[in-house]
Phi, psi and omega in degrees: 000313181296323180296317180294319179297315180296325179297318179293319180297316180297316179298317180294319180299318180296321177299325182276355180082021179264147174281114184286069180290161181299319181295315181297312181295318180298316181292320178296317179298320179297316180297318181296321178294321179294325181290338178297338179277349181257092186300325183295321180286320180300319184284335185263352181227154179276164179299319181297314181299317180296321180295315180298313182295320179294325175293320177301311180294317181298325180294329177284316182296321181272007178057042175294128186281350183287137180273121181278138176279111185298323179296327177293324178296314181296316182296314183291327182280340182078015181247151172286164184306308183298319179294320180298311182299315180295318180294321179297317177299318181296319180291319178301319179293318180296325179275359180059046179254137176243080183276102181281125175250101181246190181301316182300314182294318181294314181296321179294316183294321184265000177067041181231052183299336181293344181266354187299313184298310181294322179299320178296318178297318180296316180295320178297319178297318181294319179297318179297319179297315181294331180291342180258005180234186181283003180264024184296337183269009178300141178271096185284357175281346178294135184297347181300321183289317178296318182296317180290323178297319177295319178301313180296320180295316179297321179296317182289321181273356182060042177267127182283126177207145180287118183302322183298326179294322178291322178297319178297319180293330183286341184062027180252157171282156183309318181293321178294320178300312181299319181295316180291320179298322178296320179297317178298312184295323177297317179297318180293322177297317179296318180294319178295319181296316180293326178294318179293322180296319178296318179297322181294317180295316179298319179297318179297313181298320180296319180296316181297313181298320180296322180296316179297316180296320179296318179296318179296318180296321180294315179296321180295319180296318179296318182293323181292334180287339180290138179290136179259122182282321182204184183293333182296317180295323178296321179294319178299322180296320179297319177297317180298318180298315179298317181297316180297317179297316179299317180297316181298315181289330175295319178296321178297317179297319179298318179299316180296320179296318179298320179294319180297320179295318181293325179291316181289000000 
């Protein structure tokens, strides 16, 4: 019985473009035997569909580096996309598997490791944003967040990736994907705008301070060029220098106050 079962698994694996390694076949066979104890799943799915889904799950568990063609999975299983995803979830739950699909897994699977760092930063920003809103109870372990974060990172870094593959990884319908992607993009736009505004303010302040320092240096240079007759004149110059500096910084403070009033 097991030999016949393994033969079917090997044939199915080859159809899916998987290397039928001993570990992969063994794990898939183990999952199929465990599912035989779950009468509800046995009655609601065909042998072919269960084999394909168990191979799909086994390829993740055994860390197979090969990228599976999702359209091939649906076709070979005889299930529509939505039915396949729901059945796969049901089987994972029945097998008591908690297969986390995060940024690392998505980037590895799609061969876009260069987007991993930025995607992680984007997801962290989104999580921080949600913690300050009514979306604090969102389940961030769901692959939709990791997939959209990778999408935004690839867009920003101009890394080429098939959008549909990311949508498939997210387990979302197209409309749900678009809605979540818009939320991410709005947050990033807001973050970019505030960053540019801060840089502009810092630049303005630096320019003003530099201008004051340059003026003081110029005045100091001119004064030093004047011949000093005695110690009294040198003392007068020090007083003059202090007065000029105080005046310059007072003017800087007034300018900053005026800008704050105009901004508000």
